[in-house]
VOMIDO-832360 format. One record per residue (C-alpha): residue in one letter; x, y, z. Coordinates in steps of 0.1 Angstrom, whole numbers, plus 5000, padded with zeros to 4 digits. Layout:
N
REC bafi    u    v    w
REC    a    X    Y    Z
...
END
This chain:
768
REC bafi    u    v    w
REC    m 4047 7794 9131
REC    t 4067 7815 9155
REC    i 4099 7810 9135
REC    r 4081 7819 9103
REC    l 4066 7850 9118
REC    a 4100 7860 9131
REC    y 4114 7857 9096
REC    a 4086 7877 9083
REC    g 4092 7904 9109
REC    a 4129 7905 9101
REC    l 4120 7908 9064
REC    g 4098 7937 9072
REC    t 4128 7953 9090
REC    a 4153 7946 9063
REC    g 4129 7951 9033
REC    a 4147 7946 9001
REC    l 4179 7940 9020
REC    g 4171 7904 9026
REC    g 4150 7897 8995
REC    v 4113 7903 8992
REC    l 4108 7870 8975
REC    v 4110 7852 9009
REC    a 4076 7867 9017
REC    t 4061 7845 8991
REC    l 4073 7814 9009
REC    v 4055 7823 9041
REC    l 4023 7838 9026
REC    p 4001 7808 9037
REC    a 4013 7812 9073
REC    v 4011 7849 9077
REC    g 3981 7855 9055
REC    g 3960 7825 9062
REC    v 3951 7822 9025
REC    g 3959 7789 9010
REC    l 3946 7799 8976
REC    a 3973 7826 8974
REC    a 3999 7800 8978
REC    k 3984 7778 8951
REC    e 3982 7807 8927
REC    a 4018 7817 8935
REC    a 4030 7782 8929
REC    s 4012 7780 8896
REC    t 4030 7809 8883
REC    f 4062 7789 8880
REC    t 4046 7761 8859
REC    d 4044 7785 8829
REC    q 4078 7792 8816
REC    l 4086 7828 8805
REC    p 4112 7835 8778
REC    a 4144 7853 8787
REC    p 4139 7889 8797
REC    p 4144 7915 8769
REC    e 4181 7922 8764
REC    d 4183 7955 8747
REC    p 4218 7966 8737
REC    l 4233 7983 8767
REC    p 4240 8020 8764
REC    e 4276 8021 8753
REC    m 4302 8049 8750
REC    t 4307 8064 8716
REC    r 4344 8071 8710
REC    v 4358 8098 8688
REC    l 4393 8093 8673
REC    d 4416 8117 8654
REC    r 4430 8109 8620
REC    n 4458 8089 8637
REC    g 4434 8067 8656
REC    k 4439 8083 8690
REC    q 4408 8090 8711
REC    i 4400 8127 8715
REC    a 4365 8126 8730
REC    q 4337 8103 8741
REC    f 4299 8106 8744
REC    y 4276 8084 8765
REC    l 4243 8082 8783
REC    q 4260 8058 8806
REC    n 4297 8057 8809
REC    r 4302 8021 8799
REC    e 4325 7999 8778
REC    s 4315 7963 8778
REC    v 4343 7937 8780
REC    p 4343 7899 8777
REC    i 4349 7879 8809
REC    n 4384 7870 8799
REC    r 4393 7908 8801
REC    i 4380 7910 8837
REC    a 4406 7901 8864
REC    p 4398 7867 8881
REC    v 4401 7884 8915
REC    m 4373 7908 8905
REC    r 4350 7879 8896
REC    r 4357 7861 8929
REC    a 4352 7893 8949
REC    i 4317 7901 8934
REC    v 4306 7865 8938
REC    a 4318 7864 8974
REC    i 4298 7894 8985
REC    e 4268 7892 8963
REC    d 4261 7855 8957
REC    a 4287 7831 8973
REC    r 4268 7800 8961
REC    f 4264 7814 8925
REC    y 4281 7784 8909
REC    e 4262 7759 8930
REC    h 4225 7770 8928
REC    g 4200 7777 8901
REC    a 4181 7809 8896
REC    l 4171 7811 8933
REC    d 4193 7803 8962
REC    i 4168 7795 8990
REC    k 4195 7786 9015
REC    g 4216 7817 9007
REC    t 4185 7840 9008
REC    f 4175 7829 9043
REC    r 4211 7831 9055
REC    a 4215 7866 9041
REC    l 4181 7876 9056
REC    v 4192 7865 9091
REC    t 4227 7880 9088
REC    n 4214 7914 9076
REC    a 4186 7915 9102
REC    q 4211 7909 9130
REC    a 4235 7934 9117
REC    g 4208 7960 9110
REC    g 4222 7967 9075
REC    i 4234 7951 9044
REC    r 4262 7926 9049
REC    q 4253 7899 9024
REC    g 4232 7899 8992
REC    g 4198 7882 8992
REC    s 4189 7881 8955
REC    s 4211 7859 8933
REC    l 4233 7875 8907
REC    t 4210 7862 8881
REC    q 4180 7879 8897
REC    q 4201 7911 8900
REC    l 4210 7908 8863
REC    v 4172 7905 8855
REC    k 4164 7937 8874
REC    n 4191 7956 8856
REC    l 4179 7943 8822
REC    l 4144 7954 8830
REC    v 4156 7989 8840
REC    n 4176 7991 8808
REC    h 4146 7981 8787
REC    a 4124 8008 8803
REC    e 4118 8038 8780
REC    t 4103 8062 8806
REC    d 4109 8072 8842
REC    q 4076 8055 8852
REC    e 4087 8023 8836
REC    r 4121 8025 8853
REC    r 4103 8030 8887
REC    l 4081 8000 8881
REC    a 4112 7979 8872
REC    r 4127 7988 8906
REC    v 4096 7986 8928
REC    q 4099 7961 8957
REC    n 4067 7939 8957
REC    v 4058 7903 8955
REC    d 4046 7904 8919
REC    r 4077 7919 8906
REC    k 4099 7895 8926
REC    i 4080 7865 8912
REC    t 4084 7879 8876
REC    e 4120 7886 8883
REC    l 4125 7850 8894
REC    r 4107 7835 8864
REC    y 4130 7856 8841
REC    a 4160 7844 8861
REC    l 4150 7808 8855
REC    a 4149 7816 8818
REC    l 4183 7831 8819
REC    e 4198 7802 8837
REC    r 4184 7779 8809
REC    k 4198 7802 8782
REC    y 4233 7811 8795
REC    s 4262 7795 8814
REC    k 4272 7808 8848
REC    d 4302 7827 8833
REC    q 4280 7843 8807
REC    i 4256 7855 8833
REC    l 4284 7868 8855
REC    e 4299 7886 8824
REC    r 4266 7903 8817
REC    y 4261 7913 8853
REC    l 4295 7929 8856
REC    n 4290 7949 8824
REC    i 4255 7962 8833
REC    a 4260 7970 8870
REC    y 4264 8005 8883
REC    f 4294 8011 8906
REC    g 4289 8048 8914
REC    a 4307 8080 8903
REC    g 4290 8077 8869
REC    a 4306 8044 8860
REC    f 4285 8017 8845
REC    g 4301 7983 8840
REC    i 4334 7970 8854
REC    q 4357 7985 8827
REC    a 4344 8020 8832
REC    a 4345 8016 8870
REC    a 4381 8003 8870
REC    q 4391 8033 8848
REC    r 4371 8058 8868
REC    f 4382 8047 8903
REC    f 4418 8036 8896
REC    g 4428 8045 8861
REC    v 4434 8009 8851
REC    n 4417 7983 8829
REC    a 4394 7957 8844
REC    s 4419 7931 8835
REC    r 4446 7947 8858
REC    l 4426 7951 8890
REC    t 4443 7941 8922
REC    l 4427 7924 8952
REC    p 4421 7957 8972
REC    q 4408 7974 8940
REC    a 4385 7945 8932
REC    a 4372 7944 8967
REC    t 4365 7981 8966
REC    l 4345 7979 8934
REC    a 4326 7947 8946
REC    g 4317 7966 8978
REC    a 4304 7996 8958
REC    v 4278 7977 8938
REC    r 4253 7972 8965
REC    t 4252 8009 8976
REC    p 4267 8029 8947
REC    y 4254 8063 8959
REC    s 4263 8062 8995
REC    t 4298 8049 8987
REC    d 4304 8073 8957
REC    p 4340 8085 8964
REC    s 4335 8116 8941
REC    l 4310 8130 8966
REC    g 4332 8135 8996
REC    a 4350 8121 9026
REC    p 4319 8104 9043
REC    q 4313 8084 9011
REC    r 4349 8074 9009
REC    r 4349 8062 9045
REC    a 4317 8042 9037
REC    l 4334 8028 9006
REC    r 4364 8016 9027
REC    e 4341 7999 9051
REC    r 4324 7981 9023
REC    r 4358 7971 9008
REC    d 4369 7956 9042
REC    l 4336 7938 9044
REC    v 4343 7921 9010
REC    l 4377 7911 9021
REC    e 4363 7897 9053
REC    r 4338 7877 9034
REC    m 4364 7864 9009
REC    e 4384 7853 9039
REC    q 4354 7835 9055
REC    l 4348 7816 9023
REC    g 4384 7806 9019
REC    v 4388 7826 8987
REC    i 4419 7844 9002
REC    r 4441 7837 9032
REC    a 4437 7855 9065
REC    t 4471 7872 9061
REC    t 4462 7884 9027
REC    a 4430 7898 9039
REC    r 4447 7916 9068
REC    s 4473 7930 9045
REC    a 4447 7943 9020
REC    r 4425 7958 9048
REC    s 4455 7977 9062
REC    k 4460 7996 9029
REC    p 4443 8029 9020
REC    l 4417 8029 8992
REC    g 4443 8040 8968
REC    l 4418 8058 8946
REC    d 4431 8075 8915
REC    m 4399 8091 8903
REC    q 4398 8099 8866
REC    s 4377 8124 8848
REC    e 4344 8110 8836
REC    g 4355 8124 8802
REC    g 4321 8126 8787
REC    g 4311 8153 8762
REC    c 4331 8180 8745
REC    g 4339 8200 8777
REC    q 4363 8172 8787
REC    s 4379 8169 8752
REC    r 4414 8182 8744
REC    y 4398 8196 8712
REC    p 4364 8209 8723
REC    y 4355 8229 8692
REC    f 4362 8201 8668
REC    c 4343 8178 8692
REC    l 4313 8201 8691
REC    y 4313 8200 8653
REC    v 4313 8162 8654
REC    q 4285 8161 8679
REC    h 4263 8185 8659
REC    e 4270 8165 8627
REC    i 4255 8134 8644
REC    l 4226 8153 8659
REC    t 4216 8170 8627
REC    n 4224 8143 8600
REC    p 4195 8120 8591
REC    a 4221 8093 8584
REC    f 4222 8088 8622
REC    g 4185 8086 8627
REC    y 4152 8098 8612
REC    t 4143 8120 8642
REC    a 4162 8142 8666
REC    a 4154 8117 8694
REC    d 4168 8089 8673
REC    r 4200 8107 8666
REC    e 4204 8117 8703
REC    r 4199 8080 8712
REC    t 4226 8070 8686
REC    l 4250 8094 8701
REC    r 4244 8086 8737
REC    r 4238 8048 8735
REC    g 4252 8037 8702
REC    g 4287 8025 8712
REC    l 4301 8038 8679
REC    i 4337 8045 8670
REC    l 4339 8076 8650
REC    h 4371 8081 8629
REC    t 4375 8118 8622
REC    t 4396 8142 8602
REC    l 4413 8160 8630
REC    d 4451 8165 8625
REC    p 4467 8171 8659
REC    l 4497 8188 8642
REC    a 4475 8213 8624
REC    q 4453 8218 8655
REC    r 4482 8226 8677
REC    s 4496 8250 8652
REC    a 4464 8269 8649
REC    e 4460 8270 8687
REC    r 4495 8283 8692
REC    a 4493 8309 8665
REC    i 4461 8323 8680
REC    a 4473 8321 8716
REC    a 4505 8340 8707
REC    r 4484 8370 8696
REC    v 4450 8369 8713
REC    a 4444 8362 8750
REC    p 4414 8343 8763
REC    a 4404 8373 8785
REC    d 4402 8397 8756
REC    t 4367 8406 8745
REC    e 4381 8404 8709
REC    v 4381 8368 8697
REC    a 4401 8350 8670
REC    a 4389 8318 8654
REC    e 4404 8296 8627
REC    a 4394 8266 8606
REC    m 4417 8245 8585
REC    v 4402 8224 8556
REC    e 4419 8201 8532
REC    p 4414 8209 8495
REC    g 4398 8182 8474
REC    t 4382 8164 8503
REC    g 4367 8190 8526
REC    r 4382 8173 8556
REC    i 4384 8196 8586
REC    r 4419 8194 8599
REC    a 4417 8219 8628
REC    l 4392 8242 8646
REC    a 4406 8266 8671
REC    a 4397 8298 8690
REC    s 4412 8322 8714
REC    k 4388 8315 8742
REC    r 4386 8283 8762
REC    y 4355 8262 8758
REC    g 4331 8262 8788
REC    r 4311 8285 8811
REC    n 4326 8315 8827
REC    p 4326 8318 8865
REC    g 4292 8328 8877
REC    n 4279 8321 8842
REC    k 4290 8356 8831
REC    k 4285 8365 8795
REC    n 4320 8378 8790
REC    g 4352 8362 8802
REC    p 4379 8338 8791
REC    n 4355 8310 8783
REC    t 4326 8306 8758
REC    t 4301 8279 8750
REC    y 4299 8290 8713
REC    n 4317 8270 8687
REC    l 4334 8301 8674
REC    p 4351 8286 8642
REC    t 4318 8272 8629
REC    d 4282 8282 8620
REC    q 4251 8281 8642
REC    a 4242 8246 8628
REC    h 4273 8233 8645
REC    g 4271 8252 8677
REC    g 4285 8285 8666
REC    g 4273 8321 8668
REC    l 4262 8347 8643
REC    g 4296 8351 8627
REC    f 4313 8383 8614
REC    q 4310 8400 8581
REC    a 4336 8384 8558
REC    g 4347 8417 8542
REC    s 4368 8417 8511
REC    t 4374 8380 8511
REC    f 4342 8379 8491
REC    k 4359 8398 8463
REC    a 4374 8364 8453
REC    f 4340 8352 8442
REC    t 4335 8382 8420
REC    l 4370 8376 8406
REC    a 4362 8340 8398
REC    t 4329 8350 8381
REC    a 4347 8375 8359
REC    l 4374 8350 8349
REC    s 4347 8324 8341
REC    q 4331 8349 8318
REC    g 4363 8354 8298
REC    w 4379 8384 8315
REC    r 4417 8386 8312
REC    f 4442 8395 8339
REC    g 4450 8429 8324
REC    q 4415 8438 8315
REC    g 4398 8466 8335
REC    f 4383 8500 8335
REC    q 4385 8535 8349
REC    t 4370 8539 8384
REC    p 4357 8570 8401
REC    g 4366 8582 8436
REC    r 4331 8574 8448
REC    f 4303 8552 8435
REC    v 4265 8550 8438
REC    p 4249 8516 8429
REC    r 4218 8533 8414
REC    e 4214 8509 8385
REC    g 4223 8475 8371
REC    y 4220 8453 8402
REC    t 4194 8424 8401
REC    d 4192 8396 8427
REC    c 4186 8360 8417
REC    s 4148 8363 8419
REC    g 4150 8390 8392
REC    k 4143 8418 8415
REC    p 4163 8450 8411
REC    v 4182 8458 8443
REC    n 4197 8492 8432
REC    d 4202 8518 8459
REC    p 4206 8554 8447
REC    r 4210 8565 8484
REC    a 4242 8545 8489
REC    r 4276 8560 8486
REC    i 4306 8537 8482
REC    f 4342 8549 8488
REC    n 4375 8532 8486
REC    a 4393 8526 8518
REC    g 4425 8544 8528
REC    g 4455 8533 8508
REC    e 4434 8520 8479
REC    g 4438 8550 8458
REC    s 4414 8575 8444
REC    g 4396 8570 8411
REC    g 4418 8557 8383
REC    p 4424 8527 8360
REC    y 4424 8493 8375
REC    s 4429 8459 8359
REC    l 4415 8426 8372
REC    e 4449 8419 8388
REC    l 4456 8453 8402
REC    g 4421 8458 8415
REC    t 4424 8425 8434
REC    w 4459 8431 8448
REC    k 4449 8466 8460
REC    s 4414 8452 8471
REC    v 4397 8483 8455
REC    n 4361 8486 8467
REC    i 4348 8507 8438
REC    f 4365 8485 8412
REC    f 4348 8454 8425
REC    m 4314 8471 8428
REC    k 4316 8480 8392
REC    l 4330 8446 8382
REC    e 4301 8429 8401
REC    r 4276 8450 8381
REC    r 4293 8440 8348
REC    v 4294 8403 8355
REC    g 4260 8403 8372
REC    l 4252 8403 8410
REC    c 4233 8371 8407
REC    n 4261 8354 8389
REC    v 4285 8363 8417
REC    v 4260 8350 8443
REC    r 4257 8317 8423
REC    t 4295 8313 8423
REC    a 4296 8318 8460
REC    r 4268 8293 8466
REC    r 4286 8267 8444
REC    l 4316 8272 8466
REC    g 4294 8264 8497
REC    i 4288 8300 8509
REC    d 4259 8302 8534
REC    r 4254 8327 8562
REC    a 4265 8316 8597
REC    d 4230 8321 8611
REC    g 4215 8299 8583
REC    a 4194 8328 8569
REC    p 4193 8335 8531
REC    l 4223 8354 8518
REC    h 4218 8391 8515
REC    e 4218 8397 8477
REC    v 4226 8433 8477
REC    p 4250 8455 8456
REC    t 4277 8453 8484
REC    f 4276 8415 8483
REC    t 4311 8416 8468
REC    l 4323 8436 8498
REC    g 4314 8408 8522
REC    v 4283 8422 8540
REC    n 4272 8387 8549
REC    e 4282 8373 8583
REC    m 4303 8342 8579
REC    d 4322 8316 8599
REC    p 4358 8304 8593
REC    t 4349 8268 8584
REC    t 4326 8279 8556
REC    v 4350 8304 8542
REC    a 4380 8280 8545
REC    a 4361 8253 8526
REC    a 4352 8278 8498
REC    f 4388 8289 8494
REC    a 4399 8252 8496
REC    a 4380 8247 8463
REC    f 4403 8272 8446
REC    g 4433 8251 8458
REC    a 4415 8219 8445
REC    r 4412 8235 8410
REC    g 4375 8243 8414
REC    r 4364 8211 8432
REC    y 4343 8221 8462
REC    c 4338 8196 8490
REC    r 4314 8201 8519
REC    p 4333 8204 8552
REC    v 4334 8170 8568
REC    a 4347 8159 8602
REC    i 4338 8121 8601
REC    t 4356 8098 8577
REC    g 4343 8064 8590
REC    i 4320 8048 8615
REC    v 4325 8015 8633
REC    e 4292 8002 8646
REC    r 4289 7983 8679
REC    d 4288 7950 8660
REC    g 4321 7958 8642
REC    t 4306 7968 8609
REC    r 4327 7995 8592
REC    v 4309 8023 8573
REC    p 4331 8047 8554
REC    v 4320 8083 8549
REC    p 4333 8095 8515
REC    p 4338 8132 8507
REC    s 4308 8150 8493
REC    c 4321 8171 8464
REC    s 4310 8189 8433
REC    r 4325 8209 8404
REC    a 4321 8245 8413
REC    l 4346 8261 8388
REC    e 4363 8249 8357
REC    p 4399 8238 8366
REC    q 4413 8265 8343
REC    v 4393 8292 8359
REC    a 4405 8281 8393
REC    d 4440 8281 8380
REC    a 4435 8317 8369
REC    v 4421 8327 8403
REC    n 4451 8311 8420
REC    h 4474 8331 8398
REC    v 4458 8364 8408
REC    l 4454 8356 8445
REC    q 4491 8346 8448
REC    g 4498 8382 8440
REC    v 4481 8392 8472
REC    f 4513 8379 8489
REC    t 4538 8392 8464
REC    r 4522 8425 8453
REC    g 4491 8430 8474
REC    t 4478 8436 8509
REC    m 4499 8407 8524
REC    h 4531 8419 8507
REC    g 4561 8409 8529
REC    q 4544 8380 8546
REC    s 4551 8344 8535
REC    i 4549 8308 8545
REC    g 4579 8297 8525
REC    r 4559 8279 8498
REC    p 4534 8289 8471
REC    a 4503 8303 8486
REC    a 4473 8324 8476
REC    g 4446 8343 8496
REC    k 4426 8374 8503
REC    t 4425 8398 8532
REC    g 4392 8412 8545
REC    t 4390 8443 8566
REC    n 4355 8456 8572
REC    n 4349 8493 8569
REC    g 4349 8509 8603
REC    y 4371 8480 8614
REC    t 4342 8460 8628
REC    s 4360 8427 8620
REC    a 4390 8415 8601
REC    w 4397 8383 8581
REC    f 4423 8364 8562
REC    a 4415 8334 8540
REC    g 4443 8316 8522
REC    y 4454 8283 8509
REC    t 4480 8261 8492
REC    p 4472 8230 8471
REC    d 4474 8210 8504
REC    l 4456 8231 8530
REC    a 4432 8260 8533
REC    a 4425 8281 8563
REC    a 4404 8311 8573
REC    v 4409 8334 8603
REC    s 4384 8358 8617
REC    v 4388 8385 8644
REC    g 4360 8405 8660
REC    d 4346 8416 8694
REC    m 4322 8391 8710
REC    r 4302 8419 8726
REC    g 4291 8432 8692
REC    s 4313 8440 8663
REC    y 4294 8472 8654
REC    r 4293 8486 8689
REC    y 4330 8476 8696
REC    p 4350 8482 8664
REC    l 4387 8470 8663
REC    t 4402 8505 8667
REC    g 4423 8517 8696
REC    v 4423 8483 8711
REC    t 4448 8462 8730
REC    i 4447 8425 8720
REC    g 4470 8399 8734
REC    g 4490 8427 8752
REC    e 4497 8446 8719
REC    y 4481 8479 8710
REC    y 4464 8483 8676
REC    g 4453 8516 8662
REC    s 4432 8496 8639
REC    v 4430 8459 8631
REC    q 4432 8450 8595
REC    g 4432 8417 8577
REC    a 4469 8418 8572
REC    s 4478 8430 8606
REC    l 4463 8403 8629
REC    p 4444 8376 8610
REC    g 4472 8374 8584
REC    p 4500 8367 8608
REC    i 4479 8342 8626
REC    w 4473 8324 8593
REC    v 4510 8325 8583
REC    n 4522 8310 8616
REC    s 4495 8284 8618
REC    m 4501 8273 8582
REC    i 4538 8271 8586
REC    g 4533 8247 8615
REC    a 4505 8227 8600
REC    l 4524 8220 8568
REC    r 4557 8214 8585
REC    r 4557 8177 8575
REC    t 4541 8182 8541
REC    p 4564 8187 8510
REC    p 4558 8220 8492
REC    s 4536 8218 8461
REC    g 4528 8245 8436
REC    f 4497 8256 8417
REC    n 4490 8248 8381
REC    g 4500 8277 8359
REC    p 4472 8297 8342
REC    d 4463 8293 8306
REC    m 4478 8326 8294
REC    a 4463 8321 8259
REC    r 4429 8323 8276
REC    f 4435 8347 8305
REC    g 4467 8366 8297
REC    g 4467 8401 8282
REC    g 4438 8424 8284
REC    y 4435 8461 8282
REC    t 4426 8488 8308
REC    p 4422 8523 8294
REC    g 4448 8547 8310
REC    l 4466 8520 8330
REC    k 4497 8519 8308
REC    e 4501 8557 8310
REC    m 4495 8557 8347
REC    l 4522 8530 8352
REC    e 4546 8548 8330
REC    a 4541 8580 8350
REC    a 4545 8560 8382
REC    r 4578 8545 8370
REC    k 4591 8579 8360
REC    k 4582 8592 8394
REC    a 4599 8563 8411
REC    r 4631 8567 8390
REC    e 4632 8604 8399
REC    a 4628 8595 8436
REC    r 4657 8571 8434
REC    r 4679 8596 8416
REC    k 4673 8621 8443
REC    k 4681 8595 8470
REC    r 4714 8587 8452
REC    h 4722 8623 8451
REC    r 4716 8626 8488
REC    g 4737 8595 8494
REC    e 4708 8573 8504
REC    h 4711 8548 8476
REC    k 4725 8521 8499
REC    r 4694 8521 8520
REC    d 4671 8518 8490
REC    a 4665 8480 8487
REC    r 4637 8482 8462
REC    p 4642 8467 8427
REC    a 4650 8490 8397
REC    i 4614 8488 8385
REC    p 4591 8485 8415
REC    d 4561 8462 8414
REC    i 4526 8476 8409
REC    f 4517 8476 8445
REC    q 4548 8497 8454
REC    i 4542 8520 8424
REC    l 4507 8529 8436
REC    e 4515 8530 8473
REC    g 4511 8565 8487
REC    a 4489 8577 8459
REC    q 4468 8595 8485
REC    p 4469 8605 8522
REC    a 4464 8575 8544
REC    g 4429 8573 8558
REC    t 4411 8593 8531
REC    t 4395 8586 8498
REC    g 4403 8603 8465
REC    d 4381 8632 8473
REC    g 4393 8637 8508
REC    t 4364 8619 8524
REC    p 4374 8599 8555
REC    a 4379 8562 8546
REC    t 4353 8552 8572
REC    a 4326 8570 8555
REC    g 4305 8544 8537
REC    l 4271 8531 8526
REC    d 4240 8541 8545
REC    p 4232 8509 8564
REC    a 4194 8515 8561
REC    a 4198 8514 8523
REC    v 4211 8479 8524
REC    f 4193 8460 8551
REC    p 4156 8458 8558
REC    a 4140 8478 8585
REC    g 4146 8463 8620
REC    q 4180 8448 8613
REC    p 4211 8462 8631
REC    p 4231 8488 8612
REC    r 4262 8476 8594
REC    l 4289 8496 8578
REC    i 4303 8484 8544
REC    p 4336 8465 8544
REC    s 4368 8477 8528
REC    r 4399 8456 8526
END
């Protein structure tokens, strides 16, 4: 009686340290209730099945197109490994300190439990484990099975009922599995501290090695951490590291006592420092080398019903699924985009540049880059070198509101006109100003004319005059495209844009207004790049995609094919490509080249609120946007210093264009050049624009006279222009820079209140 009461008293002191189950063995003596003992004994006559073994939360790994890991997601940082990939010394260390007779007893080690009870009571702390490894595995399985915090608390509570249930489950596990199988499951489910679940994650986190390569001191360290993972967490500070070393030395001492290692080996190991090489937990996009692309992947999983019917299901898939996600990221293209942006825009600038690269014909996103680093600013300041917005994408993928896309939208009006039978040389006379008072109807059939609006051309676009489809595009003439949009139909242009995947960055309906062709809708680079990629794919639009395949935790491979549709006839796309190639040779990007056939369109918003360039080859498309994060309308891109360089005004060709050129050169460095299909000249060639022939002849005559005067002055050697200049050069300087044909400043534009409903922020119309 006295001895039993002493044990019971010691148990009260040590609590769970010695194992609450021992209390059930002395209940008749300390409680005086024989019936309790009979009922307790009867509980073991009814066999329980094995405890629920839900799949352990596993790390989801994200790989680039080459199979290299770029990110990982997890609820618990865990990567389960078979026992043959766990160093034998690690297995011996955990058994020595937690359950030395593991391979000798069944589910309950009565002898070991009493010995641990006495040892721990005498030491006044934990020196040996009381519960068997099988019982500890059961407890972890029950915690893993719990769905709520309350269920998890109940799974951990220290009382007789739970310990009896735990033991009955342990008996079932011993019947179901071999000892090695139980040990494997325990080492994969146990928490080691510092956010590491399972031996593989712990080996990586603490020492930067795989579980199969653990040394004796490392194994002893991890074995010592299991019992008190929070008080020995080395990531928390020096006191915890000292406690961890004490636990390590205790494991080594125990291994020596059991004859697992020699005394000299134990002394040598104890004399060594911990030798920690703490690795980053690496979870989430903030730890990824490519955070913006990682965010896109993350939001794809969280919003795509293919990964779960509800948001909670999709979150569970991401955090617990143990998936391997094969993605589209091309490290070469990604580095090229990052370098091109970093060379011109600094993270500390309030102006931001963002770029997306998309593969024509598949929609595969090859790169997502931005000038700011991903993360929070010091003190959670709104402005700084960091951002938590996924700048190259839309709000659905973690992005912001976007910037007005400007004259890049003229490409959709061009495509609509060509699809309706317009020819390259076909055009009309344009005035110096334009009022959209009639002829504009949205796709609901509602007239959206605005007689209060006044549209002007931007500086350098010329005053009124004759413009063909080609010339109007190369010069990016606002009024020409406003009138062209009216002729082909506003709704038809909107439908073309929608077929090419155009949606607003904020997810709201497109603004179907007369200035649609001038790019009044806020966009993101990924959406614009995918739309222009369709031109390069001869009219085949493919939804932007970041994931190409999924490997489920059971090894099942699920491919993710492109999601594509026919947006334009191939011949119409060929004609668009023909015209947009002229943007480089005769238009707003004249003088800039990537050394291979390319096409594209600049976009400079009126008032210089933002600037764009979207361009493509048959192999790769990209879109670059630049604007001020503080608000593009409050902070226009005029008189600004960006990346250490001063800009009187930022235009599509002056900053986004060069970023695009440099990034594309690098991204395509290993890709052989390929050209566009030539246009069907029988269908699209020719065309008549009243007054254009006469205007060109007058321009040629003027150019010849200018060259004659230069020769007379002896300046002919410095005149490198061809004998007959191209159309862009002929019309250059037709009016004073910065004014329209009637002398109105180029920044004068449409009354914002006439375009946007009441309550929306004012926006100026775009220009080039």
